[in-house]
TORBA-727809 format. One record per residue: residue number from 1; residue in one letter; y negated, z, x negated of N, C-alpha, C in turn. Coordinates in nm, 4 decimals. Layout:
NUM|a|Y|Z|X|Y|Z|X|Y|Z|X
...
//
This chain:
1|x|20.2314|6.1565|7.0543|20.1453|6.1945|7.1647|20.0099|6.1243|7.1553
2|x|19.9677|6.0937|7.0348|19.8388|6.0294|7.0160|19.8339|5.8930|7.0836
3|x|19.9449|5.8177|7.0790|19.9472|5.6858|7.1416|19.9240|5.6950|7.2918
4|x|19.9814|5.7958|7.3537|19.9639|5.8118|7.4980|19.8176|5.8373|7.5325
5|x|19.7520|5.9224|7.4550|19.6102|5.9485|7.4776|19.5282|5.8220|7.4577
6|x|19.5588|5.7479|7.3531|19.4830|5.6262|7.3246|19.4984|5.5262|7.4391
7|x|19.6209|5.5032|7.4844|19.6434|5.4084|7.5931|19.5775|5.4544|7.7234
8|x|19.5877|5.5818|7.7514|19.5291|5.6357|7.8731|19.3777|5.6183|7.8737
9|x|19.3141|5.6568|7.7645|19.1687|5.6475|7.7588|19.1205|5.5041|7.7396
10|x|19.2018|5.4181|7.6795|19.1686|5.2761|7.6711|19.1615|5.2170|7.8112
11|x|19.2616|5.2466|7.8921|19.2635|5.1958|8.0296|19.1462|5.2522|8.1100
12|x|19.1259|5.3825|8.1022|19.0181|5.4458|8.1795|18.8807|5.3956|8.1345
13|x|18.8610|5.3849|8.0041|18.7326|5.3373|7.9529|18.7053|5.1938|7.9915
14|x|18.8073|5.1100|7.9879|18.7894|4.9708|8.0276|18.7579|4.9590|8.1763
15|x|18.8255|5.0381|8.2563|18.8016|5.0340|8.4012|18.6596|5.0797|8.4350
16|x|18.6184|5.1893|8.3750|18.4829|5.2401|8.4021|18.3783|5.1440|8.3464
17|x|18.4009|5.0937|8.2264|18.3071|4.9994|8.1672|18.2950|4.8704|8.2462
18|x|18.4040|4.8237|8.3024|18.3997|4.7029|8.3832|18.3288|4.7233|8.5156
19|x|18.3249|4.8453|8.5625|18.2595|4.8758|8.6891|18.1086|4.8982|8.6734
20|x|18.0633|4.9310|8.5545|17.9225|4.9660|8.5311|17.8253|4.8581|8.5802
21|x|17.8457|4.7292|8.5531|17.7484|4.6297|8.5998|17.7332|4.6214|8.7515
22|x|17.8319|4.6649|8.8250|17.8183|4.6619|8.9709|17.7137|4.7628|9.0183
23|x|17.6777|4.8559|8.9330|17.5746|4.9538|8.9699|17.4375|4.8882|8.9848
24|x|17.4131|4.7776|8.9132|17.2859|4.7078|8.9270|17.3025|4.5718|8.9955
25|x|17.4130|4.5532|9.0665|17.4281|4.4363|9.1516|17.5014|4.3186|9.0899
26|x|17.5497|4.3315|8.9685|17.6258|4.2236|8.9055|17.7665|4.2205|8.9633
27|x|17.8311|4.1079|8.9461|17.9690|4.0941|8.9895|18.0625|4.1632|8.8908
28|x|18.1769|4.2053|8.9394|18.2772|4.2671|8.8523|18.3378|4.1624|8.7589
29|x|18.3222|4.0348|8.7924|18.3768|3.9262|8.7118|18.2705|3.8561|8.6268
30|x|18.1588|3.9214|8.6002|18.0510|3.8622|8.5222|18.0724|3.8870|8.3724
31|x|17.9923|3.8198|8.2919|18.0008|3.8382|8.1469|17.9586|3.9790|8.1060
32|x|17.8631|4.0360|8.1761|17.8227|4.1725|8.1424|17.9357|4.2710|8.1730
33|x|18.0151|4.2422|8.2735|18.1298|4.3276|8.3041|18.2329|4.3210|8.1918
34|x|18.2555|4.2033|8.1388|18.3485|4.1887|8.0263|18.2955|4.2640|7.9045
35|x|18.1663|4.2508|7.8790|18.1047|4.3207|7.7655|18.1200|4.4719|7.7798
36|x|18.0841|4.5260|7.8959|18.0917|4.6701|7.9166|18.2351|4.7198|7.9205
37|x|18.3275|4.6353|7.9640|18.4685|4.6715|7.9615|18.5172|4.6870|7.8178
38|x|18.4732|4.5973|7.7305|18.5090|4.6082|7.5880|18.4493|4.7336|7.5257
39|x|18.3235|4.7605|7.5569|18.2583|4.8809|7.5042|18.3304|5.0063|7.5551
40|x|18.3631|5.0086|7.6819|18.4353|5.1231|7.7390|18.5734|5.1391|7.6780
41|x|18.6413|5.0282|7.6515|18.7727|5.0338|7.5882|18.7659|5.0890|7.4471
42|x|18.6673|5.0447|7.3710|18.6508|5.0966|7.2339|18.6182|5.2455|7.2359
43|x|18.5312|5.2845|7.3271|18.4992|5.4263|7.3397|18.6226|5.5057|7.3821
44|x|18.7021|5.4489|7.4714|18.8246|5.5150|7.5150|18.9246|5.5313|7.4019
45|x|18.9360|5.4302|7.3162|19.0245|5.4401|7.2001|18.9785|5.5532|7.1094
46|x|18.8485|5.5606|7.0859|18.7936|5.6652|6.9992|18.8214|5.8044|7.0564
47|x|18.7929|5.8224|7.1857|18.8139|5.9526|7.2488|18.9621|5.9882|7.2497
48|x|19.0472|5.8916|7.2830|19.1901|5.9170|7.2856|19.2441|5.9539|7.1492
49|x|19.1944|5.8881|7.0457|19.2387|5.9200|6.9094|19.1976|6.0610|6.8696
50|x|19.0709|6.0962|6.9013|19.0226|6.2297|6.8658|19.0977|6.3396|6.9421
51|x|19.1246|6.3168|7.0688|19.2001|6.4167|7.1453|19.3444|6.4248|7.0984
52|x|19.4009|6.3119|7.0598|19.5372|6.3121|7.0075|19.5485|6.3864|6.8769
53|x|19.4457|6.3756|6.7928|19.4458|6.4504|6.6660|19.4420|6.6008|6.6912
54|x|19.3616|6.6402|6.7878|19.3468|6.7845|6.8161|19.4722|6.8441|6.8764
55|x|19.5448|6.7645|6.9549|19.6612|6.8205|7.0223|19.7795|6.8385|6.9269
56|x|19.7717|6.7741|6.8135|19.8745|6.7956|6.7113|19.9810|6.7013|6.7194
//
């Protein structure tokens, strides 16, 4: 079950992180979008792992 949480939150974190630069007018295809997508993905992996541990 942990893998499902990790994949789900990896996808969600990457999507949200990639969208963040558009809030200040950057393109979704900019370098800052790639950077924030990576940060969001790492955060998503962390959250998914922690939730997977709790669910047993």
